[in-house]
C-alpha positions, 0 to 999 in steps of 0.5 A: 197840296197843303191842308187848308181850312175855309168857311163860306160864311167869311174869308181870311181876315174878314169880319165874322158875321154877327149870327156866330157871336154872343150878340146874336144866335152864337152858333158855330160857322160852317167850316170846310177843308180839303184832303188831310195827309193820307195817314191822318187818323183824326182831326182836331179844331181849336178856336181862340182869341189871342187879343182877349184882355186877360190873355188868349181866350179859348172859344172851341175845343173839338177832337176825334173827328173821323179822318174822313170828315171834310166839313163841320156844319153851321151850328154844331150841337153844344154837346160832349159827343157828336154823332160822328164820335167826335168829342168837344171840350170845355171852352173858357166860358166854362161850357162844352162846345162853341162859344162865339166871339164876345169881345169887350168894346174897342178894337176888333179881336182876331179869332183863329180857327186852327185845324189839325190832322193827327196821326192818332185818335186821342184818348181824351174824355169829353170836356178836355181843355185846350191845354189838355188837347194840346198836350195830347196832340204833341208829336201827333200833328201831321198837318195844320191850317188856320182861318182867321176872322175878326169881330169887334163891338 
């Protein structure tokens, strides 16, 4: 069975509820996934918006989730290291952790939640950027999945 990421808060291609955006509480949605490949050593997640006016905008960078993790709760703390040992990077708002959808007025944007099963635990410090995480993951991705939500103002 292929790796798959879902959320009880919105389905593929549907609108991300306002509470997960900068227009409300700006908390991360609950995310769930099924069995990653057997030799997975860690899980990583990138959330980004390819429709941003200046190019792809990074909203969330999370890595070194234990391989046994199967979900992220709603409202993941915006801190460098989580109780599980997972680390969070810096988003394009210049902050650690989740930064919700905050598009300019106009056409709704697409938000990609990309989940990666990795064959190693990464040796990145907290606060890494999306580019640093992508470089570290290079040649270590066993499986990946994505969930796309939309949001507009």
